[in-house]
C-alpha positions in Angstrom: -67.3 -12.3 -8.4 -66.5 -8.7 -7.9 -64.6 -6.9 -10.7 -63.0 -3.7 -9.9 -62.3 -1.3 -12.5 -60.6 2.0 -12.3 -61.2 5.0 -14.5 -58.0 6.7 -15.4 -58.1 9.7 -17.6 -56.0 9.8 -20.9 -54.0 12.5 -19.5 -53.0 10.5 -16.4 -52.2 7.5 -18.5 -49.9 9.5 -20.6 -48.1 11.0 -17.7 -47.7 7.6 -16.0 -46.4 6.1 -19.3 -44.0 9.0 -19.8 -42.6 8.6 -16.3 -42.1 4.8 -16.7 -40.3 5.5 -20.0 -38.0 8.0 -18.4 -37.2 5.6 -15.6 -36.4 2.9 -18.0 -34.2 5.1 -20.2 -32.3 6.3 -17.2 -31.5 2.7 -16.1 -30.4 1.8 -19.6 -28.0 4.9 -19.6 -26.6 4.1 -16.2 -26.0 0.5 -17.0 -24.6 1.3 -20.4 -22.1 3.9 -18.9 -20.9 1.4 -16.3 -20.0 -1.1 -19.1 -18.4 1.7 -21.2 -14.7 1.7 -20.5 -14.4 5.3 -21.7 -16.8 6.3 -19.0 -14.9 4.3 -16.4 -11.9 6.6 -16.6 -9.5 3.8 -17.3 -7.3 4.2 -20.4 -7.7 2.0 -23.5 -4.4 0.3 -24.2 -5.3 -1.6 -27.4 -1.8 -1.3 -29.0 1.8 -1.0 -28.2 1.9 2.8 -28.8 -0.9 3.4 -26.4 0.8 1.3 -23.8 4.1 3.2 -24.0 2.4 6.5 -24.0 0.5 5.4 -20.8 3.8 4.4 -19.2 5.4 7.8 -20.2 2.4 9.7 -18.7 3.4 8.0 -15.3 7.1 9.1 -15.7 8.5 6.0 -17.1 10.8 5.7 -20.1 11.0 2.2 -21.6 12.4 0.7 -24.6 9.5 0.8 -27.2 9.2 -2.9 -27.8 8.3 -5.3 -25.0 11.0 -7.8 -24.2 8.4 -10.4 -23.4 4.6 -10.7 -24.0 2.5 -13.4 -22.6 -1.2 -14.3 -22.2 -2.9 -16.4 -19.4 -6.2 -17.0 -18.0 -6.6 -15.5 -14.5 -8.3 -17.9 -12.2 -12.1 -17.4 -11.3 -10.9 -16.8 -7.7 -7.7 -15.1 -6.5 -5.5 -17.3 -4.3 -1.7 -17.0 -3.5 0.5 -15.7 -5.0 -2.2 -13.5 -6.5 -3.6 -12.4 -3.2 -0.3 -10.9 -2.1 0.4 -9.3 -5.5 -3.1 -7.7 -5.5 -2.3 -6.0 -2.3 0.7 -4.3 -4.2 -1.9 -3.4 -7.0 -4.5 -2.1 -4.5 -1.9 0.4 -3.2 -1.7 1.9 -6.7 -5.4 1.9 -7.6 -5.5 -1.3 -9.6 -7.6 -4.4 -8.6 -6.6 -7.6 -10.3 -9.9 -9.3 -9.0 -11.8 -7.3 -11.7 -10.1 -9.7 -14.3 -10.8 -13.0 -12.5 -11.8 -15.7 -15.0 -10.7 -13.5 -17.9 -7.7 -13.6 -20.4 -4.9 -11.2 -19.2 -1.8 -10.1 -21.3 1.5 -9.3 -19.7 3.8 -6.8 -21.4 7.3 -6.6 -20.0 9.4 -3.6 -20.9 12.9 -2.5 -20.2 13.1 0.6 -18.1 15.6 3.1 -19.1 15.1 5.9 -16.6 14.9 4.2 -13.1 16.7 6.6 -10.7 20.3 5.4 -10.0 19.8 2.2 -11.9 20.8 2.7 -15.5 20.1 -1.0 -16.4 18.5 -4.2 -15.1 15.1 -2.7 -14.3 12.0 -4.0 -16.0 8.3 -3.1 -16.0 5.4 -5.4 -16.3 2.0 -4.1 -17.4 -1.1 -6.4 -17.2 -3.8 -5.6 -19.6 -7.4 -7.2 -19.6 -9.9 -6.2 -22.4 -7.7 -3.3 -23.3 -7.4 -1.8 -19.9 -4.6 -1.9 -17.2 -5.4 -4.2 -14.4 -1.9 -4.5 -12.7 1.6 -3.5 -13.0 4.9 -3.6 -11.2 8.6 -2.4 -11.5 11.2 -5.1 -10.7 14.8 -5.6 -10.6 16.3 -9.1 -10.1 19.5 -9.9 -8.2 20.8 -9.7 -4.5 19.8 -6.1 -4.2 16.6 -6.6 -6.3 13.1 -5.2 -5.6 9.5 -5.2 -6.8 7.4 -2.1 -6.5 4.5 -0.3 -7.9 4.3 1.6 -11.1 4.4 4.9 -9.2 7.5 6.8 -10.3 9.8 6.9 -7.4 10.8 10.3 -6.0 14.5 11.0 -5.1 15.7 13.0 -2.3 16.6 15.8 -4.8 12.9 16.1 -5.9 
């Protein structure tokens, strides 16, 4: 039986150990940063004041209390009507699929500053794990619509 032994100096062992330790720490930091919502750039919307401030930062003025709040479990896989709705979300930088299989809260607010519509417009904001995952503006009725949360520009803007 042949036994092979390698002689490695204490200095080389220390250098190899240091390199391995640095690599492990780098992986831990990178993985930790991906899981940290503050690093992801998404706002933390843990309470109503934060949600209203977020909407105001986008140009929306809303009644400060939601007219409706509900919670639901998003399916593990998006199917219709979620797929079509997610196309609207994708156009504004959201992706509902990141919340698949998770609890989502919908907060519906009355919009008070929609251009040329003094009433009848509502805003839905969907939150998962305190971060926005979707949202829309809607107006019911014969001349109703559903649109993104991007504040509309008017011809005078």
